[in-house]
N, C-alpha and C positions, 0 to 999 in steps of 0.2 A: 749404629753404621758408619757415624757422623767422625770416632776414633779409630778408626780402619781407614778412612777416606781422608783423615791429618795425616795420617801415618804416614798412608801412600803420599803423600805432597811432599812428608820431608825426603823419602827416598828419590822424590821423582828425578833432579839432577843429578844425581848418582846412574842414574840409567841411559846406556844405549838405546837408537835409534829401532835398535829392534828389538828389544826388550818388553814381556810383558811379568807383572810381576802379578805373582798366582797365590801368597802368600804373606801378610805381615803380621806384625808383634812384636812383643814386647814382652821384658823378662817378668817375674812378679816384685811388685809394688812395696816397698814399707822396709823395715828395721827388719835385717831378718838373723836369729845366732846361729851360728853350724856347729857342731859335736867338735869339729875340729877348730873348733874361736877360742876353744876353753882354757889350750894353753895362754891365748896373750891377751883375754881376761882372769888369768892368777897374777901374771904379768901385770896388767894394769892396776889391780888391789895393792902391791907387791909398790910397783910405785908411786900407787897416790898416797897409800898410808905413809912412807917410809917418808913422801916429799912434803906431806905437811906436817910430820911427825917435822922433821927437819928445819921448816919453814918458822912451826914456832918457836923452836931455838932459837934460829939463824936470826928471826923479827928483831926477839929482844937485847940479842947480842951484839955487843961492838964490831963489828961482823966490815972485812974490804966488798964492797956493793957485788964484788964480782962471783962473790961467791955462792950471794943473796940471789943473783941472780942463779950463779948455775941452782941454788935446791928448786928456783920458782922454776925452770925448763924440766928439772925431774920430776914435778907435778903435772907441768904441760905433756906431756908423754908420758905420761900414767892416766892423764885425761882421756887422750886420745888410744892408747891401748883399749881402751874401757869402753871408752863411747863414741871416740869417732872416725873409727875406722869403721863403724858398720850404721856411721852415719852418710861414710862422705860413702861406699858403698851405696844404702838405699840414692841417694843424688842420685849418682853415677849409673843406679840402672834404669830408675828411672827417666834418664835422657837419656837410653838405649833405646833405639830401633830395631828390630831381622826384619830381614827381606831373607825370599825366592820368590825369583824370577825363574823366565824360561832357561834362562843358564848362566846363573852363579848366583851364591848366596853373599850377603849382604851383611853388613857386620856396621850401624851407622853408634859411636859412645862418646864421650864427651862430654863434660861441664863447662869446660871454658876452650879448651880447645879438642875442633872437630876430629875425631880418627875414624878412614873408614875404610874395608876390610872388607877386598872378595874373593866367593872363591869357584873356583868356577866347578859347575857340576864337573864337566870330562873329564877329569884330574885328581877327582876328593878316591882317594882311594882306603881311606882305610874312614872310617863312617859307624860310628854306634852311637846308644841313649844309654837312661839311667830312667825311670820313669820310678814315680809315688805311684802310690796306692790311690791317691786321687787324680791319678792321670798327668798331671803336670811333670816336666825333667830338665833335663839338660842330652843335645844332642853333644856328640863330642866329635873332633875333626881332626884325621894325623894319629897318630901313635899313644896311646894312653902309659906310660908307666907306671913304677910301682912306687914312682916318689907321687904322683898325686897329689897321692891324696895330704900331704903337708901343702896345699893351696891353700885351704883357711888361715894358715901360719905366718901369713906377712902382712905384714906393716901396712902397704895395702892390697883390701880385699878383692882388688880387681889384678891384680896378678893372676893373668892364668898360661898354665904352663902349654898347653894348644884351645890352639882357640875351637870354640862353643858358643852354644844358640843356649843360654843360660832359663832355667828357674822359669823355663813358658808350659803352658796350658795346653793338654793335647798333642806331649810331644810326641809319639807313638802316628798321633794323623798329620804331622809335618817329617817326619825320619820319615813314615812309608813316600811322603811325595818325593821327596829328595833321592831316595831307591830310582820310582819311577821314572821319573825323570833322566837320574841316572841308566839306566836300562833301555831307555829311548836313546840317547846320545850315541 
């Protein structure tokens, strides 16, 4: 229960005096490997392998320092594609808090700089959700287009084509709560 109280206190500064928090939650924690990231993982393997091969050649050869730096950058890019993106995403999700009030949906995220987005319950026109067999899932706000499957291919896993409440438990319960609020308004 203290976890929910802590999350509510994180959102309190962003509430209007007449608002009440009805639900608060966070995305699933830890490293998540999605099937849509396969291309980025393969690129990471390629860049790491290519970078290590080049680095082993360049380190022994007498080449300008700029070439050694360039090869080092290729290796770093490979490591980011392989591991860095997923670690960044896990840290970002650990710092993300979602809230549903009687007036709006609040999404607070950010590792260094805090970013707060809110959606007025009355003005949300398109809302949908995806649910896994364990009841977890994502709620989408706005029109989902055909290219949303490319989300996992971004360098930064946090880039989303539409606002969403990502990877939460009991997604259907939260979705129904939002729909009920829309009906009342």
